[in-house]
C-alpha positions as CSV (number, residue, x, y, z in Angstrom):
1,M,0.0,0.0,0.0
2,S,1.4,3.4,-1.0
3,F,2.0,6.2,1.5
4,L,-0.7,8.4,0.0
5,S,-3.3,5.6,0.0
6,G,-2.7,5.1,3.7
7,L,-3.5,8.7,4.6
8,K,-6.8,9.0,6.5
9,D,-9.6,10.9,4.7
10,L,-9.8,14.0,6.8
11,T,-13.2,14.9,5.3
12,Q,-15.0,11.8,6.6
13,L,-15.8,10.8,10.2
14,I,-18.3,7.9,9.9
15,G,-18.7,4.8,7.8
16,G,-22.5,4.7,7.9
17,A,-25.5,7.0,8.4
18,V,-26.2,8.2,11.9
19,G,-29.6,9.4,13.2
20,N,-32.9,8.6,14.8
21,N,-34.7,5.5,13.3
22,L,-31.6,4.6,11.3
23,D,-29.6,1.4,11.5
24,N,-26.8,3.1,13.5
25,K,-23.4,1.5,14.1
26,E,-22.3,2.1,17.7
27,E,-18.8,3.2,16.8
28,D,-20.2,5.8,14.4
29,V,-22.5,7.2,17.1
30,R,-19.6,7.4,19.6
31,T,-17.6,9.2,16.9
32,I,-20.3,11.8,16.4
33,R,-20.6,12.3,20.2
34,G,-16.8,12.9,20.3
35,A,-16.8,15.3,17.4
36,L,-19.6,17.4,18.9
37,D,-17.8,17.4,22.2
38,D,-14.6,18.6,20.5
39,I,-16.3,21.7,19.0
40,G,-18.2,22.6,22.2
41,F,-21.5,20.9,21.2
42,A,-21.5,18.1,23.8
43,P,-25.1,16.9,24.6
44,P,-26.2,18.2,28.0
45,K,-26.5,14.7,29.4
46,A,-23.2,13.3,27.9
47,K,-21.8,12.4,31.3
48,E,-24.9,10.4,32.2
49,E,-25.3,8.6,28.8
50,R,-22.5,6.1,29.2
51,E,-22.2,2.3,29.3
52,G,-21.2,0.4,32.4
53,D,-17.5,0.5,31.4
54,G,-17.6,4.3,31.0
55,K,-17.8,4.4,27.2
56,P,-20.3,6.9,25.7
57,L,-23.6,5.2,24.6
58,G,-23.5,4.0,21.1
59,I,-27.2,4.7,20.5
60,I,-29.2,7.7,19.5
61,T,-30.9,9.2,22.5
62,R,-33.3,12.2,22.5
63,D,-30.5,14.3,24.0
64,L,-28.1,13.5,21.2
65,D,-30.8,13.9,18.6
66,D,-31.6,17.4,19.9
67,T,-27.9,18.3,19.9
68,I,-27.4,17.2,16.3
69,K,-30.4,19.4,15.3
70,D,-29.0,22.3,17.3
71,F,-25.7,22.0,15.4
72,Q,-27.6,21.9,12.1
73,R,-29.7,24.9,13.0
74,D,-26.7,27.0,14.1
75,N,-24.9,26.2,10.9
76,D,-27.8,26.9,8.5
77,L,-28.1,23.2,7.5
78,R,-31.1,21.1,7.0
79,V,-32.5,20.3,10.4
80,D,-33.5,16.6,10.4
81,G,-31.1,15.1,13.0
82,L,-29.5,12.9,10.3
83,I,-25.8,12.7,9.4
84,F,-24.6,10.9,6.3
85,P,-21.0,10.0,5.2
86,G,-19.9,12.9,3.0
87,G,-23.1,14.8,3.7
88,E,-23.4,18.5,4.5
89,T,-23.7,17.9,8.3
90,E,-20.6,15.7,8.5
91,T,-18.7,18.1,6.2
92,A,-19.6,21.0,8.6
93,L,-18.5,18.9,11.6
94,V,-15.1,18.1,10.0
95,Q,-14.6,21.8,9.2
96,K,-15.4,22.9,12.7
97,K,-12.9,20.3,14.1
98,K,-10.2,21.6,11.8
99,E,-10.8,25.2,13.0
100,Q,-10.2,24.0,16.6
101,E,-6.9,22.3,15.7
102,P,-3.5,23.8,14.8
103,K,-2.9,23.8,11.0
104,L,0.0,21.4,11.0
105,Q,-0.9,19.5,7.8
106,Q,-0.9,20.8,4.3
107,N,-1.3,18.7,1.1
108,G,-0.9,15.5,3.2
109,F,2.6,16.3,4.7
110,A,3.5,17.3,8.2
111,L,5.0,20.8,8.7
112,M,6.9,22.2,11.6
113,P,4.8,24.7,13.6
114,P,5.9,28.3,13.1
115,R,8.5,29.6,15.5
116,K,7.3,31.9,18.2
117,P,8.8,35.4,17.9
118,K,11.2,36.5,20.5
119,Q,9.7,38.5,23.3
120,A,10.9,42.0,23.7
121,Q,13.0,42.6,26.8
122,Q,10.9,44.4,29.4
123,A,12.2,47.7,30.6
124,K,13.6,47.8,34.1
125,P,11.1,49.3,36.6
126,L,12.0,52.7,38.1
127,A,13.1,52.8,41.6
128,V,10.1,53.6,43.9
129,D,9.9,54.2,47.6
130,Q,7.6,51.4,48.7
131,D,6.8,52.8,52.1
132,K,5.6,56.2,50.7
133,L,3.6,54.4,47.9
134,V,1.7,52.3,50.5
135,E,1.1,55.4,52.6
136,K,-0.3,57.4,49.7
137,M,-2.6,54.5,48.6
138,G,-3.9,54.1,52.1
139,Q,-4.8,57.8,52.4
140,F,-6.5,57.8,49.1
141,L,-8.7,54.7,49.9
142,L,-9.6,56.1,53.3
143,G,-10.7,59.3,51.8
144,K,-12.9,57.5,49.3
145,I,-14.6,55.4,52.1
146,Q,-15.3,58.5,54.2
147,E,-16.6,60.5,51.2
148,Q,-19.0,57.8,50.0
149,K,-19.9,56.4,53.4
150,I,-19.3,52.9,52.3
151,E,-20.8,50.4,54.6
152,S,-19.4,46.9,55.2
153,M,-20.9,44.1,53.1
154,P,-23.5,41.9,54.9
155,P,-22.3,38.5,55.8
156,V,-22.8,35.8,53.2
157,P,-25.6,33.5,54.3
158,D,-24.9,29.9,54.7
159,R,-25.9,27.7,51.7
160,K,-29.1,25.8,52.4
161,P,-28.6,22.1,52.3
162,V,-30.2,20.2,49.4
163,S,-33.6,18.9,50.5
164,E,-34.2,15.2,50.7
165,K,-37.2,15.6,48.4
166,Y,-34.9,17.2,45.7
167,R,-32.4,14.4,46.0
168,K,-35.2,11.8,45.5
169,E,-36.5,13.7,42.5
170,E,-33.1,13.7,40.9
171,I,-32.5,10.0,41.6
172,L,-35.9,9.3,40.1
173,K,-35.2,11.4,37.0
174,D,-31.9,9.6,36.4
175,S,-33.7,6.2,36.8
176,E,-36.3,7.2,34.3
177,N,-33.6,8.2,31.8
178,V,-32.0,4.8,32.1
179,D,-35.5,3.1,31.7
180,I,-36.2,5.1,28.5
181,I,-32.8,4.3,26.9
182,K,-33.2,0.6,27.8
183,A,-36.8,0.5,26.5
184,E,-35.8,2.1,23.2
185,R,-33.0,-0.3,22.7
186,D,-35.2,-3.3,23.5
187,A,-37.9,-2.1,21.1
188,R,-35.3,-1.7,18.2
189,E,-34.1,-5.2,18.9
190,K,-37.7,-6.5,18.9
191,I,-38.2,-5.0,15.4
192,K,-35.1,-6.8,14.1
193,N,-36.4,-10.1,15.6
194,F,-39.8,-9.5,13.9
195,E,-38.2,-8.9,10.6
196,F,-36.0,-12.0,11.0
197,W,-39.0,-14.2,11.7
198,G,-41.0,-12.7,8.9
199,L,-43.5,-10.9,11.1
200,D,-43.7,-8.0,8.7
201,Q,-46.8,-6.3,10.1
202,S,-45.5,-6.5,13.7
203,A,-42.2,-4.8,12.6
204,K,-44.1,-2.2,10.6
205,F,-46.5,-1.2,13.3
206,L,-43.8,-1.1,16.1
207,N,-41.5,1.0,14.0
208,H,-44.4,3.5,13.2
209,Y,-45.1,3.7,16.9
210,L,-41.4,4.6,17.7
211,Q,-41.4,7.3,14.9
212,G,-43.7,9.3,17.1
213,D,-45.7,11.3,14.6
214,G,-49.0,9.6,15.6
215,K,-50.3,9.6,12.0
216,K,-52.9,7.2,11.0
217,L,-51.4,4.1,9.3
218,K,-53.3,2.9,6.3
219,L,-53.3,-0.8,5.3
220,N,-53.1,-1.6,1.5
221,R,-54.8,-4.6,-0.1
222,N,-51.7,-6.7,0.3
223,D,-51.5,-5.9,4.0
224,I,-55.1,-7.1,4.5
225,E,-54.9,-10.2,2.2
226,S,-51.7,-11.4,3.9
227,Q,-53.3,-11.5,7.3
228,P,-55.4,-14.7,7.7
229,I,-57.3,-13.1,10.7
230,Y,-58.6,-10.3,8.5
231,M,-59.6,-12.5,5.6
232,S,-61.3,-14.9,8.0
233,S,-63.5,-12.1,9.4
234,I,-64.3,-10.9,5.9
235,K,-65.3,-14.5,4.9
236,K,-67.6,-14.8,7.9
237,N,-69.3,-11.6,6.8
238,R,-69.8,-13.0,3.3
239,D,-71.4,-16.1,4.8
240,R,-73.7,-13.9,6.9
241,F,-74.8,-12.1,3.7
242,I,-75.6,-15.4,2.0
243,N,-77.4,-16.9,5.0
244,E,-79.3,-13.9,6.2
245,S,-79.9,-11.5,3.3
246,L,-80.9,-13.9,0.6
247,M,-84.2,-14.8,2.2
248,D,-85.4,-11.3,1.1
249,V,-84.7,-11.9,-2.6
250,V,-86.4,-15.3,-2.8
251,S,-89.8,-13.6,-2.7
252,L,-89.1,-11.7,-5.9
253,K,-91.6,-12.3,-8.7
254,D,-90.5,-13.2,-12.2
255,G,-89.1,-10.0,-13.9
256,E,-89.0,-8.1,-10.7
257,T,-85.8,-6.2,-9.5
258,K,-84.8,-5.2,-6.0
259,V,-82.1,-2.7,-4.9
260,F,-81.0,-2.9,-1.3
261,K,-78.1,-2.1,1.1
262,D,-76.8,-4.2,3.9
263,Y,-73.8,-4.4,6.3
264,W,-72.3,-6.8,8.8
265,D,-69.9,-6.2,11.7
266,R,-67.3,-8.5,13.2
267,D,-65.0,-7.8,16.1
268,I,-61.6,-9.5,16.4
269,K,-60.0,-9.8,19.8
270,G,-56.2,-9.9,20.3
271,S,-56.5,-13.3,21.9
272,D,-57.8,-14.7,18.6
273,G,-54.2,-14.7,17.5
274,Y,-53.2,-17.1,20.2
275,L,-56.1,-19.4,19.4
276,K,-55.3,-19.4,15.7
277,L,-51.5,-19.6,16.3
278,N,-51.0,-16.4,14.3
279,P,-48.0,-14.6,16.0
280,D,-48.0,-11.7,13.6
281,Q,-51.5,-10.8,14.8
282,V,-50.6,-11.3,18.4
283,F,-47.8,-8.7,18.3
284,S,-49.5,-6.2,16.0
285,T,-53.3,-6.0,16.7
286,G,-55.6,-5.4,19.6
287,S,-59.4,-5.4,19.3
288,V,-60.0,-4.9,15.6
289,K,-63.4,-4.0,14.0
290,V,-64.3,-5.3,10.5
291,R,-67.4,-3.9,8.8
292,S,-68.5,-5.2,5.4
293,A,-71.0,-2.9,3.8
294,G,-72.4,-2.7,0.2
295,G,-75.2,-2.0,-2.2
296,F,-76.8,-4.8,-4.2
297,T,-79.2,-5.4,-7.1
298,A,-81.2,-8.6,-7.4
299,T,-83.2,-9.5,-10.6
300,R,-85.4,-12.6,-11.1
301,N,-85.8,-14.2,-14.6
302,G,-87.9,-17.3,-14.4
303,D,-86.4,-19.6,-11.7
304,I,-83.0,-17.8,-11.7
305,I,-82.1,-14.8,-9.5
306,I,-78.9,-12.8,-10.3
307,I,-77.4,-10.6,-7.6
308,R,-74.7,-8.1,-8.2
309,G,-73.1,-5.7,-5.7
310,D,-70.1,-3.7,-4.5
311,V,-68.8,-4.4,-1.0
312,E,-66.3,-2.4,1.1
313,N,-64.6,-4.3,4.0
314,K,-63.3,-1.6,6.4
315,I,-60.8,-2.6,9.1
316,K,-60.2,-0.3,12.1
317,D,-57.8,-0.7,15.0
318,R,-55.8,1.4,17.5
319,Y,-52.1,0.6,18.2
320,D,-51.6,0.9,21.9
321,F,-50.5,-1.2,24.9
322,N,-52.8,-2.6,27.6
323,K,-52.2,-0.6,30.8
324,E,-53.2,-3.7,32.8
325,D,-50.4,-5.8,31.3
326,K,-47.1,-5.4,33.3
327,D,-45.1,-7.0,30.5
328,L,-45.9,-4.1,28.2
329,R,-44.7,-1.4,30.7
330,S,-41.5,-0.6,28.7
331,Y,-43.5,0.2,25.6
332,R,-45.9,2.4,27.5
333,I,-42.8,4.3,29.0
334,L,-41.8,5.2,25.4
335,A,-45.2,6.9,24.9
336,E,-45.3,8.6,28.3
337,K,-41.7,9.7,28.6
338,S,-40.2,9.6,25.1
339,N,-41.2,10.3,21.5
340,A,-43.4,7.2,20.8
341,K,-47.1,7.8,20.1
342,E,-50.2,5.6,19.7
343,F,-51.9,5.7,16.4
344,E,-55.0,4.6,14.4
345,I,-54.9,1.8,11.9
346,E,-57.3,1.7,8.9
347,G,-57.7,-0.3,5.8
348,V,-60.3,-0.9,3.0
349,L,-60.6,-4.0,0.8
350,S,-63.1,-3.4,-2.0
351,E,-64.8,-6.4,-3.7
352,K,-67.3,-7.1,-6.4
353,M,-69.9,-9.8,-5.7
354,I,-71.9,-11.8,-8.3
355,G,-74.4,-14.4,-7.2
356,R,-76.7,-16.9,-9.0
357,I,-79.6,-18.6,-7.3
358,K,-81.7,-21.3,-8.8
359,L,-85.2,-21.8,-7.4
360,N,-87.5,-24.8,-7.3
361,N,-91.0,-24.0,-6.2
362,D,-89.8,-20.7,-4.9
363,K,-87.2,-22.4,-2.7
364,I,-83.4,-22.2,-3.1
365,E,-82.2,-25.3,-4.9
366,E,-78.7,-24.1,-5.9
367,S,-76.6,-21.0,-5.2
368,E,-73.2,-19.8,-6.2
369,F,-71.3,-16.6,-5.3
370,T,-68.0,-15.2,-6.4
371,W,-66.1,-12.3,-4.7
372,E,-63.4,-10.5,-6.6
């Protein structure tokens, strides 16, 4: 390897992107903490946010996120809390670090620091009668005191001892910070586990919860069709339509047409996931409501009745954590003390229905329905 190829790229600090909700490398996060500290932008809680061995935490905390945004704001950069290799924020950090260091490198080669100029010899002080000088100064100060009637300063009061209540509050605050950091780390690890085991919906929902914007999450057709518990509820609503609503159309006379609307509701409990051995539902849903509603037209020609209709299957849920469940406390902490927020979940699966009924003496002999 040549000498020049071995020189460190002074314009780059990190090997990967650093920021909230990114796949951060611990060493890159520590590097950013050190760079901010070097230029006087150390996070306020830098001394507290350390590992057990004293190393700075290698994760993004709220304190570090705020500090990165402060740096971006002060340097007229895009304020998003994200730092990319070679990006504008990293470039600004490198520049600030260079301004703090002596310029001992130029074009990749070390230079000797400039020589300090020789200090000029100080002139020898004039001979002064010290006793007379002290006497004159004393007379001057005494005159000023008498003229302005300066009173002696009141005694400095003793500092009040820190109250026990204050100590307990500080200890509690430190404990809460540790709990938040641990909860965030555990939640990120849980997302990785979900992704590894193919629990895509669980990973998607928990990640949206941690982002903290609280925006409604909309399910697309693939999200709904990939979840057996959703499709099972929709199928039950179809069966209810066939079993309950068709009795109204059997009474149609030959050549008669009927237009009608109907809907069916079904509630899904979180425990249904355990019963159906569906772990993705267990970790991603609570009490879900599924409503199937549509408009239909039924026409009778002889002994045949044709039914056509459009159906919307609406799914609604709220992503939160049961306050009665102690095992979910760490997730609730993230909403109470950190950036996480609960959110609404909504999805719509639209279908077209075509049915054919064959009658025999005004009773159903055969029936066939398709849903697309």
